[in-house]
C-alpha positions as CSV (number, residue, x, y, z in Angstrom):
1,M,-24.2,-15.2,2.6
2,S,-25.4,-17.1,5.6
3,I,-22.8,-18.5,7.8
4,S,-25.2,-20.1,10.4
5,G,-24.4,-23.8,10.9
6,Q,-20.9,-23.4,9.7
7,F,-19.3,-23.5,13.2
8,R,-19.8,-25.3,16.5
9,P,-19.5,-24.1,20.0
10,V,-15.8,-24.4,21.3
11,D,-13.9,-23.1,24.2
12,A,-12.3,-19.6,23.7
13,P,-8.8,-20.0,22.3
14,P,-5.9,-18.7,24.4
15,P,-5.4,-14.9,24.2
16,A,-2.8,-13.5,21.8
17,G,0.8,-13.9,22.6
18,E,3.5,-16.5,22.5
19,A,2.5,-20.1,22.9
20,P,4.3,-22.2,25.3
21,A,7.0,-24.6,23.8
22,G,5.2,-27.6,22.2
23,E,1.8,-25.9,21.8
24,A,0.3,-24.3,18.6
25,L,0.4,-20.6,18.1
26,P,-2.4,-18.6,19.1
27,V,-5.1,-17.9,16.4
28,T,-4.1,-14.1,16.3
29,L,-0.5,-14.9,15.6
30,L,-1.4,-17.5,13.0
31,L,-3.8,-15.2,11.2
32,R,-1.1,-12.4,11.4
33,Q,1.5,-14.6,9.9
34,G,-0.9,-15.7,7.2
35,L,-1.6,-12.2,6.2
36,A,2.1,-11.4,6.0
37,L,2.6,-14.4,3.9
38,V,-0.1,-13.5,1.4
39,E,1.2,-9.9,1.1
40,E,4.7,-11.2,0.4
41,L,3.2,-13.7,-2.3
42,T,1.2,-10.7,-3.8
43,V,4.3,-8.6,-4.1
44,K,6.2,-11.5,-5.8
45,L,3.3,-12.2,-8.0
46,Q,3.0,-8.6,-9.1
47,R,6.7,-8.6,-9.9
48,L,6.2,-11.7,-12.1
49,D,3.2,-10.2,-13.8
50,G,5.0,-7.1,-14.6
51,L,8.0,-9.0,-15.9
52,M,5.8,-11.0,-18.3
53,M,5.3,-7.8,-20.2
54,T,9.0,-7.2,-20.6
55,G,9.6,-10.5,-22.6
56,K,12.8,-11.2,-20.6
57,P,12.7,-14.9,-20.1
58,N,15.5,-15.3,-17.7
59,E,13.8,-12.7,-15.3
60,I,10.5,-14.2,-15.8
61,S,11.7,-17.6,-15.0
62,E,13.4,-16.4,-11.9
63,A,10.5,-14.6,-10.7
64,A,8.1,-17.6,-11.4
65,A,10.6,-19.8,-9.4
66,S,10.5,-17.3,-6.6
67,V,6.6,-17.3,-6.5
68,E,6.6,-21.1,-6.7
69,A,9.2,-21.3,-3.8
70,A,7.2,-18.8,-1.7
71,L,4.1,-20.8,-2.2
72,N,5.6,-23.9,-1.1
73,N,7.3,-22.3,1.9
74,A,3.8,-20.9,3.0
75,A,2.0,-24.2,2.8
76,P,2.8,-25.4,6.3
77,S,1.6,-22.0,7.8
78,F,-1.6,-22.2,5.7
79,S,-2.1,-25.8,7.0
80,E,-1.8,-24.5,10.5
81,I,-4.3,-21.7,9.9
82,A,-6.8,-24.3,8.3
83,Q,-6.2,-26.5,11.3
84,A,-6.9,-23.6,13.8
85,M,-10.0,-22.8,11.8
86,G,-11.2,-26.3,12.0
87,Q,-10.7,-26.2,15.8
88,L,-12.9,-23.2,15.9
89,G,-15.5,-25.2,14.0
90,A,-15.3,-22.8,11.1
91,S,-15.4,-24.1,7.5
92,N,-14.0,-20.9,6.1
93,L,-12.5,-17.5,7.1
94,A,-15.7,-15.7,7.2
95,A,-17.2,-18.3,9.6
96,A,-14.1,-18.1,11.6
97,A,-14.4,-14.3,11.9
98,A,-18.0,-14.7,13.2
99,Q,-17.0,-17.4,15.7
100,L,-14.0,-15.2,16.9
101,R,-16.5,-12.3,17.4
102,H,-18.8,-14.6,19.2
103,L,-15.6,-15.5,21.4
104,E,-15.0,-11.7,21.9
105,Q,-11.7,-11.9,20.1
106,A,-12.2,-8.8,17.8
107,D,-8.5,-8.4,16.9
108,A,-8.4,-12.1,15.6
109,A,-11.9,-11.7,13.9
110,G,-10.5,-8.6,12.0
111,L,-7.4,-10.6,10.9
112,A,-9.6,-13.4,9.6
113,E,-11.5,-11.0,7.6
114,A,-8.3,-9.2,6.4
115,L,-6.8,-12.6,5.4
116,R,-10.0,-13.5,3.6
117,G,-9.8,-10.3,1.6
118,A,-6.1,-10.7,1.0
119,L,-6.5,-14.2,-0.3
120,T,-9.3,-13.1,-2.6
121,R,-7.3,-10.4,-4.1
122,F,-4.4,-12.7,-4.5
123,A,-6.5,-15.3,-6.2
124,K,-7.8,-12.7,-8.7
125,R,-4.2,-11.5,-9.4
126,S,-3.1,-15.2,-9.8
127,V,-5.9,-15.9,-12.4
128,N,-4.9,-12.6,-14.2
129,A,-1.2,-13.7,-14.3
130,S,-2.1,-17.1,-15.5
131,R,-4.1,-15.7,-18.3
132,R,-1.2,-13.3,-19.2
133,A,1.2,-16.1,-19.1
134,Q,-1.1,-18.3,-21.3
135,Q,-1.3,-15.4,-23.8
136,L,2.5,-15.0,-23.7
137,N,2.9,-18.8,-24.4
138,R,0.5,-18.6,-27.2
139,G,2.3,-15.7,-28.8
140,L,5.7,-17.3,-28.4
141,S,4.4,-20.5,-30.0
142,A,3.0,-18.6,-32.9
143,A,6.2,-16.8,-33.3
144,L,8.1,-20.1,-33.3
145,R,5.6,-21.5,-36.0
146,S,6.1,-18.4,-38.1
147,L,9.9,-18.7,-38.0
148,Q,9.7,-22.3,-39.0
149,A,7.5,-21.5,-41.8
150,L,10.0,-19.0,-43.0
151,G,12.7,-21.8,-43.0
152,V,14.6,-21.0,-39.9
153,Q,15.4,-24.6,-39.0
154,E,18.3,-24.5,-36.7
155,A,16.9,-25.0,-33.1
156,G,19.2,-22.7,-31.2
157,R,18.8,-19.9,-33.8
158,L,15.0,-20.5,-33.8
159,I,14.9,-20.0,-30.1
160,A,17.0,-16.9,-30.3
161,E,15.0,-15.4,-33.0
162,A,11.7,-16.0,-31.0
């Protein structure tokens, strides 16, 4: 994969550390925060994926709501990371890592690569969990149709039987 032309020359971002009030966080802190968020999301997604195998609808629903809330809460942080990558002139995390290496910020470059890998793994797990949810949905729908075919018409009882 070639990353040439995917970033532009920029001044070196400030070194890692706390940003003065009113200023953006340094790239290293943003990437570290993003990595922590992806790890938290991964744990929640793995819990949800495992619960889908149990068939416990209330727990599945709570875990799904937890994943959704975590994703919504993480959105501003990921927007900040995307904005910081844009300020580096990078179109993706691989290009950001190359640009950070060029700026002699090896720690930040390593974090960009780690975040890229964590996001890739999360995306794969998310796709797998989505497939499992679709299979579960198809199975429940088929069970409901079978119960209806057997003459179980009472809605509350039909749901309970499924």
